[in-house]
PLY file of the C-alpha trace (Angstrom):
ply
format ascii 1.0
element vertex 317
property float x
property float y
property float z
element edge 316
property int vertex1
property int vertex2
end_header
107.56 -41.14 191.80
110.13 -38.22 191.91
109.91 -35.04 193.90
112.08 -32.72 195.26
112.82 -32.69 198.52
114.77 -29.31 200.35
117.50 -30.23 202.71
119.34 -26.60 203.54
120.23 -24.05 202.00
120.31 -23.59 197.94
119.81 -27.58 198.17
116.77 -29.04 196.91
117.82 -32.70 195.86
115.69 -35.04 193.55
114.40 -38.13 195.45
112.03 -41.36 194.57
109.14 -40.65 196.77
106.73 -43.21 197.59
103.30 -42.33 195.63
100.11 -40.93 197.97
97.88 -43.48 199.23
94.41 -42.23 198.57
92.22 -41.30 201.27
88.49 -42.01 200.67
87.93 -37.96 200.36
90.81 -37.48 198.42
92.02 -36.88 194.70
95.33 -38.18 193.47
96.75 -35.18 191.26
99.51 -35.44 188.54
100.82 -32.11 189.17
101.64 -30.31 186.18
102.81 -26.61 187.67
104.00 -25.72 191.18
104.49 -21.86 191.23
107.48 -20.53 193.49
106.51 -18.73 196.34
107.95 -15.70 198.00
107.05 -17.01 201.40
109.41 -19.50 200.61
112.67 -18.25 199.56
113.77 -17.63 203.07
113.03 -21.18 203.61
116.04 -22.19 200.67
117.99 -19.32 200.81
119.04 -20.37 204.60
119.00 -23.25 206.77
116.47 -21.52 209.18
116.23 -22.42 213.38
113.34 -24.05 214.23
112.24 -25.61 210.92
112.52 -29.42 209.93
114.88 -30.70 207.44
114.61 -31.82 204.99
110.95 -30.23 203.98
108.60 -31.25 201.07
107.37 -27.66 200.31
105.20 -25.92 197.34
101.77 -25.11 197.44
100.76 -23.31 194.33
99.57 -26.43 192.18
97.59 -27.19 188.92
97.33 -30.63 187.74
95.62 -33.51 186.37
93.20 -36.02 188.24
94.80 -39.32 188.65
92.56 -41.23 190.69
90.00 -40.52 193.03
88.52 -42.17 196.42
85.69 -43.92 197.04
83.89 -41.01 198.43
84.64 -38.29 195.83
81.41 -37.22 193.94
82.32 -33.55 191.94
85.80 -34.82 190.22
86.40 -37.64 188.05
89.53 -39.09 186.78
91.32 -36.71 184.21
89.65 -33.50 185.36
91.82 -30.56 185.11
92.23 -28.74 188.41
93.78 -26.22 190.43
94.40 -26.95 194.22
95.13 -25.64 197.63
97.77 -27.68 199.27
100.14 -26.89 202.41
103.22 -28.43 201.05
104.22 -31.49 198.86
103.82 -29.15 195.67
107.43 -29.82 194.06
106.63 -33.65 192.78
105.03 -35.41 190.22
101.99 -36.43 192.38
100.45 -35.10 195.47
96.97 -36.14 197.47
94.39 -33.23 198.01
90.92 -33.74 199.81
87.85 -32.83 197.81
87.26 -29.62 199.04
90.81 -28.29 198.32
90.09 -28.87 194.72
88.72 -26.43 192.09
87.76 -26.85 188.34
90.29 -24.92 186.07
89.05 -24.22 182.28
90.26 -26.13 179.56
91.33 -22.80 177.74
93.97 -22.34 180.52
97.46 -23.56 180.62
98.23 -25.40 184.04
101.01 -22.63 184.73
98.27 -19.79 184.58
96.21 -21.73 187.13
98.50 -21.29 190.13
95.69 -20.42 192.40
97.07 -20.05 195.90
98.40 -16.51 195.40
94.91 -15.78 193.49
92.91 -16.92 196.89
95.15 -14.47 199.12
94.30 -11.20 196.98
90.86 -11.89 196.20
90.59 -12.21 200.13
92.85 -9.31 200.80
90.23 -7.01 198.25
87.28 -8.42 199.73
88.89 -7.50 203.13
89.44 -4.25 201.83
85.89 -3.32 201.10
86.78 -0.98 198.44
84.01 1.15 197.90
82.89 3.19 194.28
84.86 5.97 193.57
87.88 5.25 196.16
91.21 6.39 195.17
93.37 3.59 195.86
97.49 3.13 196.19
99.41 -0.44 195.54
103.08 -0.08 197.25
104.66 -2.56 195.13
103.44 -3.98 192.22
105.09 -7.08 192.02
103.52 -10.53 191.02
100.91 -10.35 193.82
100.69 -6.60 193.45
99.83 -6.99 189.83
97.05 -9.39 190.63
95.41 -7.06 193.29
95.50 -4.29 190.75
93.12 -6.31 188.16
90.97 -7.64 190.91
90.69 -3.80 191.87
89.64 -2.89 188.88
86.67 -4.62 189.34
85.42 -3.29 192.25
85.23 0.11 191.61
88.05 2.27 192.22
88.00 5.72 190.64
91.87 5.53 190.66
94.53 2.69 190.95
97.72 4.27 191.82
100.88 1.87 191.33
104.07 2.37 193.13
107.47 0.52 192.80
111.39 1.30 192.16
111.20 -0.89 188.94
110.18 0.75 185.73
109.54 -2.57 183.78
107.01 -3.56 186.97
105.26 0.03 186.36
104.97 -0.69 182.84
102.87 -3.87 183.29
101.00 -1.98 186.01
100.12 0.53 183.35
99.06 -2.13 180.43
96.44 -3.62 183.45
94.68 -0.69 184.16
96.55 1.25 186.30
96.11 5.01 186.28
98.95 6.84 187.88
102.64 5.19 187.55
105.10 6.29 190.19
108.90 5.19 191.44
110.04 6.34 194.69
113.37 6.39 193.23
112.11 9.46 190.93
109.14 10.66 192.02
108.00 12.80 194.95
105.41 10.00 196.27
103.79 12.28 199.04
103.65 15.19 197.03
102.26 14.05 193.83
99.70 11.85 195.77
98.66 14.95 197.49
98.39 16.74 194.41
96.14 13.83 193.02
93.94 14.09 196.21
93.36 17.57 197.00
96.00 17.33 199.93
93.80 14.44 201.83
95.73 11.22 200.85
94.27 7.54 198.98
91.51 6.29 200.40
92.58 2.69 200.89
96.88 1.85 200.23
97.80 -1.66 199.66
101.18 -2.53 201.67
102.34 -5.11 199.41
106.61 -5.54 199.67
106.94 -6.93 202.67
109.34 -4.22 203.92
109.93 -1.68 206.16
110.20 1.08 203.75
106.93 -0.04 202.07
104.98 -0.14 205.47
106.43 3.04 205.92
105.18 4.44 202.86
101.45 2.94 202.88
100.99 4.94 205.70
102.39 8.03 204.62
100.18 8.39 201.93
96.98 7.21 203.04
94.24 9.84 204.28
92.91 10.33 207.92
90.86 7.52 208.81
91.83 5.83 205.77
92.46 1.98 205.39
96.19 0.54 205.54
95.58 -3.04 204.17
98.67 -4.56 205.38
98.84 -7.55 202.61
102.87 -8.15 202.00
104.43 -10.82 203.45
106.61 -10.12 206.60
109.10 -12.45 207.66
111.31 -10.93 210.61
110.79 -8.17 212.32
108.88 -4.56 211.26
108.01 -1.60 213.78
105.70 0.95 213.56
108.01 3.66 213.21
105.14 6.53 214.67
102.41 4.72 216.65
100.96 8.01 217.78
101.11 9.09 214.49
98.81 6.32 213.35
96.63 6.93 215.83
96.10 10.28 215.27
95.13 9.44 211.89
92.65 7.15 212.76
93.89 4.44 210.22
91.41 1.64 210.18
94.54 -0.89 209.95
93.31 -4.09 207.89
95.92 -7.66 208.57
95.19 -9.21 204.75
97.32 -11.86 205.45
94.81 -15.50 206.05
95.53 -18.57 207.92
92.02 -19.69 208.69
91.19 -22.37 206.00
87.70 -21.74 205.48
88.72 -18.08 204.58
91.28 -19.52 201.86
89.04 -21.93 200.21
86.42 -19.05 199.87
88.87 -16.75 198.24
90.25 -19.92 196.32
86.56 -20.52 194.89
86.28 -16.70 193.90
89.48 -16.66 192.56
89.28 -19.69 190.15
86.08 -18.40 189.26
87.86 -15.34 188.26
90.51 -16.73 186.30
88.48 -19.44 184.27
86.32 -16.19 183.62
89.10 -14.45 182.03
89.35 -11.59 184.38
92.58 -11.92 185.98
95.38 -12.35 183.21
97.92 -14.68 184.40
99.89 -15.09 181.18
101.47 -11.86 181.37
102.63 -12.71 185.06
104.43 -15.73 184.58
107.88 -14.77 182.73
110.30 -17.78 183.84
108.88 -21.57 183.84
111.51 -24.64 184.79
111.31 -28.25 184.69
111.04 -29.65 188.44
114.71 -31.32 187.86
115.61 -27.07 187.66
114.10 -26.24 191.00
116.97 -24.41 192.49
117.79 -22.61 189.38
113.84 -21.96 189.92
114.48 -20.30 193.24
117.45 -18.63 192.38
115.61 -16.55 189.88
113.10 -15.73 192.25
115.28 -14.47 194.51
117.41 -12.77 192.34
114.49 -11.30 190.12
116.55 -10.60 186.67
115.22 -7.90 184.58
111.45 -8.74 182.83
111.07 -11.56 185.94
107.31 -11.59 187.53
107.09 -14.98 188.44
108.53 -18.19 188.34
106.78 -21.97 187.86
108.02 -25.01 188.02
106.37 -27.52 185.21
106.10 -31.45 184.99
104.58 -30.71 181.27
0 1
1 2
2 3
3 4
4 5
5 6
6 7
7 8
8 9
9 10
10 11
11 12
12 13
13 14
14 15
15 16
16 17
17 18
18 19
19 20
20 21
21 22
22 23
23 24
24 25
25 26
26 27
27 28
28 29
29 30
30 31
31 32
32 33
33 34
34 35
35 36
36 37
37 38
38 39
39 40
40 41
41 42
42 43
43 44
44 45
45 46
46 47
47 48
48 49
49 50
50 51
51 52
52 53
53 54
54 55
55 56
56 57
57 58
58 59
59 60
60 61
61 62
62 63
63 64
64 65
65 66
66 67
67 68
68 69
69 70
70 71
71 72
72 73
73 74
74 75
75 76
76 77
77 78
78 79
79 80
80 81
81 82
82 83
83 84
84 85
85 86
86 87
87 88
88 89
89 90
90 91
91 92
92 93
93 94
94 95
95 96
96 97
97 98
98 99
99 100
100 101
101 102
102 103
103 104
104 105
105 106
106 107
107 108
108 109
109 110
110 111
111 112
112 113
113 114
114 115
115 116
116 117
117 118
118 119
119 120
120 121
121 122
122 123
123 124
124 125
125 126
126 127
127 128
128 129
129 130
130 131
131 132
132 133
133 134
134 135
135 136
136 137
137 138
138 139
139 140
140 141
141 142
142 143
143 144
144 145
145 146
146 147
147 148
148 149
149 150
150 151
151 152
152 153
153 154
154 155
155 156
156 157
157 158
158 159
159 160
160 161
161 162
162 163
163 164
164 165
165 166
166 167
167 168
168 169
169 170
170 171
171 172
172 173
173 174
174 175
175 176
176 177
177 178
178 179
179 180
180 181
181 182
182 183
183 184
184 185
185 186
186 187
187 188
188 189
189 190
190 191
191 192
192 193
193 194
194 195
195 196
196 197
197 198
198 199
199 200
200 201
201 202
202 203
203 204
204 205
205 206
206 207
207 208
208 209
209 210
210 211
211 212
212 213
213 214
214 215
215 216
216 217
217 218
218 219
219 220
220 221
221 222
222 223
223 224
224 225
225 226
226 227
227 228
228 229
229 230
230 231
231 232
232 233
233 234
234 235
235 236
236 237
237 238
238 239
239 240
240 241
241 242
242 243
243 244
244 245
245 246
246 247
247 248
248 249
249 250
250 251
251 252
252 253
253 254
254 255
255 256
256 257
257 258
258 259
259 260
260 261
261 262
262 263
263 264
264 265
265 266
266 267
267 268
268 269
269 270
270 271
271 272
272 273
273 274
274 275
275 276
276 277
277 278
278 279
279 280
280 281
281 282
282 283
283 284
284 285
285 286
286 287
287 288
288 289
289 290
290 291
291 292
292 293
293 294
294 295
295 296
296 297
297 298
298 299
299 300
300 301
301 302
302 303
303 304
304 305
305 306
306 307
307 308
308 309
309 310
310 311
311 312
312 313
313 314
314 315
315 316
């Protein structure tokens, strides 16, 4: 089979790879789509000390089952599935354990069934335990923020505030149900939110951008004893600029970046059920698709975020 192998900075190479040999509890999946994750871009953009190259990355997979191991009971050849994998997704096929596969609706396109990011957002929303009537702010409304927005709409928040420096992302957030749209380059975020919340601040803030500026902003707009949800991916150093203030405000600091496999799989199951039920609109979020042979271009676009960009997906359709 063919697969894209990362050899260094900006250097995916198409190679002939061995077809996976199935274990008794695995299914062989013909990969139809694999999303480009923000957490992978830095591995492509520069060769990172401590990481082994060549690398087989890619973990946002959907496809069709080609073959099954002898102990498989829940799936059969030809089933359409979304998968949780920890790599090797930029290829034509991958072997996946049965408990890491999730049925996808026949009505879905494969590019709209990239499950792993929805597993993350699902677990983040559940960990935040948003209450009926809460005011929630999303600091960063890129791909992940726009999924979070849709899920938070289902748990009873009275007001959702979308914050981003890109007006085009705010426009999408508005169409998906955000109640207030704020751009820090134009709006006084703290002043507007104090006015909206009678001077208190939001009940729950999600830091999504993974930047020092979004981390600081999320803290600045959260009420005393409110929930500060650190959801964004933070490679490299980030600091709490004023721990005394965070302590004085008695924030409930929630780490919503998960590594426990049981937690991930629970979020995968619930998230896929929401996608299948049409509760999450993935179609509007997938803006760029490229064939596997153009994977370097897919990563370049994901890094540079041209006008209209939300998410890139590599396809084998």
